[in-house]
C-alpha positions in Angstrom: 106.7 93.3 83.7 107.1 96.9 84.8 104.2 97.0 87.2 103.9 99.5 90.0 101.8 98.9 93.1 101.2 101.8 95.4 100.2 101.1 99.0 98.2 103.9 100.5 99.4 105.4 103.8 96.3 104.4 105.7 93.0 102.5 105.3 94.2 98.9 105.0 94.3 96.6 108.0 94.7 92.9 108.4 96.2 90.6 105.9 98.0 92.0 102.8 96.0 89.8 100.4 92.8 92.0 101.0 94.7 95.3 100.8 93.3 97.9 98.4 96.1 99.3 96.3 96.7 101.4 93.2 98.1 99.6 90.3 99.9 100.8 87.1 101.0 98.5 84.2 103.6 100.8 82.6 104.1 98.5 79.6 100.5 99.3 78.5 101.5 102.9 78.5 99.2 103.8 81.3 100.9 106.0 83.9 97.7 106.7 85.9 97.0 104.2 88.6 93.9 102.0 88.5 92.2 102.6 91.9 90.6 100.2 94.3 92.4 97.1 93.1 92.8 94.2 95.6 96.4 93.1 96.0 95.0 89.5 95.6 93.8 90.3 92.1 97.3 91.4 91.1 99.2 88.4 92.6 96.7 85.9 91.3 97.1 87.3 87.7 98.4 84.4 85.5 101.1 86.7 84.1 102.5 87.4 87.6 102.6 83.6 88.4 104.0 82.6 85.0 106.8 85.1 84.8 108.7 84.5 88.1 111.2 85.4 89.3 110.5 89.1 89.8 112.6 91.9 91.1 110.6 94.0 93.6 111.6 97.3 95.1 110.5 99.8 97.7 111.4 103.3 96.8 111.0 106.9 98.1 107.7 108.4 97.3 109.0 111.4 95.3 110.9 109.6 92.6 109.4 111.4 89.6 106.5 110.5 87.2 106.0 109.2 83.7 109.2 109.2 81.6 111.1 111.0 84.4 110.3 108.1 86.8 113.6 107.0 88.2 113.0 105.4 91.6 115.5 105.9 94.5 115.3 102.4 95.9 115.5 101.8 99.6 115.2 98.0 99.3 115.4 95.6 96.3 114.7 91.9 96.4 114.3 89.0 94.0 111.2 87.0 94.6 110.3 83.6 93.2 106.9 83.0 94.8 104.0 85.0 96.4 105.3 83.8 99.7 108.6 85.6 99.0 106.5 88.7 98.3 104.8 88.5 101.7 108.2 88.1 103.4 109.3 91.3 101.5 106.2 93.2 102.7 106.7 92.0 106.3 110.4 93.1 106.2 109.2 96.6 105.2 106.5 96.6 107.8 104.0 98.1 105.5 
């Protein structure tokens, strides 16, 4: 799907579902993040649900931008459900 979800360094507390994140759908050719998107909106998107499994990764912040974006992954995991995604986030302790 080539989606990027950016978690801000501060400002979110509580359950992940209500987190405000920045979202980029790179297949649409949009490299600028949409701001103030609830993580819940992304995970409840029918495309996300329909196209499982997904490969998710956590990468270093300075991995390039646009065409030069080549993330240096610190953690990669295959997820089959939203619950797997929560486990991934908990393991990262975001």
